[in-house]
N, C-alpha and C positions, 0 to 999 in steps of 0.2 A: 108751303112755299119757301117761309123765312130757313125750313129746317136746310131743305135743298140747296139754298145760298149759303149756307155755313157749309154744310159736305162740301161745297163745288171752292167754296172759297181754305179753307182749313187741308184741302191737298189730296181730296181723293183723287187718282188718275183719270183720266177720260179718253178715250178715243186709243187705246194701249192695243200696242202689237199683239199679236198672239207668240211672237217669237223673241223670248227674253235677250237673247245671244243682238236682235240687231237694235241695238241703245239708240240707235241716229235713227231709226224710224216710231219712236217712240214719241209720243205726244201728253204730259200732262201738263195741268194747268198753275202746278207747284211743284217742275219736276226739282228732286231733289230733298224732297221731304225730309227723307229718312234718315240726308247726309249731316245734317245740323248747319248751323250758320261759319261765316269765315271767325268765329270769335268761339274757340275752345271753352265750353259750360255753358255758353249762351245763347242756346235756341230761343228764344219768345223774348217780346218787345210787349210792354204793356204802357199805355197812351193813355194821360189825363189831361181835358181840358172843361176848365171853369167859367172859361171867359168869351166868348166868339164879338168881336167888334164889327157891328156891319158897314157899309160905305155910308148908307142913308139911315137916317132914323123913321121908323114909323110906329105906331101904338100898336100894333098886329103884335111887334116882337116880341118874344119870351128871352129868359134864359136858357141859353141854350149849354150845355154839360153833354161831353163827350166820356165813353171809354171804350180802349179797343186792345185788341190782343192778336199780336202777328205773331206769326213764326218765320221766324228768320232763315235763310237758306243760302246757297253759297254764290259767288257771284255776288255778292249784296244785294241782295233781292228777298222779298217775303211776301206774303198773303195772309189774309184775314180776318178779321169780322171787327166792325164797331158798331156798337148801342147807344144814340143821344136820344136827347130830347130835340125835335129842329125848332128852328127858328120862333114856328108857332103854337109851340106846345105840343106836336105830336109826337109820340115814339116811333123810334126812326134805327132803320141797321144799314149798314153799307158795308158788302161782301167785296175784297180785294186781292190784288196782286200790283205787284209793287218795284222799284228798283231803286236803290240808294246810290251816290257819287261821293265816299268819302273825302277829304282832301281837297278841294276841287278846287281852292285856290291856292298855291303852293304857301302862301307870306299869311294864310291865314290855314293850319292845317285841322284845326277842331273846327272848321265849320263844313258843312254839307251840305248836299239837296237830295235832295228824293223825289216821286213822283208815284200815286198807286189811280189803279185804273179799276172799276167795276159798277157793279151797280149800286144802288138809294132805293129804299125803299121808307115808304112814309107821306109821304106830302100827298096827300089824300082830301077827296072833298073840297069842299071852298078854294084849299090850295093847291090842286095840283097844278095850277101855271104858274106858280113860282119857281118851279124847275123845266128849265128845258126836256123835251122827247119822253113826256110822263104819260105812261100809259096805264091805267089801276093802280098806280101810284108806285110805279115801277120806274125807274130813269139812268140812264146809263152816267156815270162820271170822273172825269178826269181832275185829280188835285194836287197838283204843289205843293212842296213845302220845301222850308231852309232850315236848317238846323246846328245848335251849337252844342258839341258834345264838352261837358261838365267834366267828367272821370268816366272810364271804359264802359260804367254800367249806367252812369244818368246823363238827361241832354236836356235843350230846352226847343223847342219848335214852333214856328208859325206857318200853319195851315194856308196857303191862299184858297179861297173858295166862289172863285169868278168872280161877277161883278157883285158879289153878295156882300162877301162879308173876308175879316181875317181871323182865324181861329187858335188862339195861345195855349201853347201846352205842356209836359216833359211827361219823358217818357223813363224807363226803367228796363234795363236787359237785365233778364234772370233766364 
């Protein structure tokens, strides 16, 4: 099942029209997969987070480590896969699509916002109730983030994990 999520998240066209001439009638989960992102030569973005701050302390909480790879698409869109250990030490994954808004604040041109949406897998057994709408370990997620671009290739980000936590990390474009 994780393989299926990975294929969907990384750009497999879904429900494509039989006629390639009718581009407007074609639907794909990651449209523009083969077109590249908005910055030439930088088609991917890696994210690493060594620290997550939970809003409330719990002895159940473990260190969260997150690594993800995103494919940058036209119009500041992206899709990807994140692998992480969740707050309870369980191996987990997040297949997602998203959108970024660079230069959101004119006086702070290096600040940007983004949001991703997708499916999380990994909160199982006694921790199933720790995320909403969990069915067999799978649950939907929407994750907003705010970032600061340090250079054309590097940035730092804070991901807002609902009412649970803030995740701090860094990105590198390549």
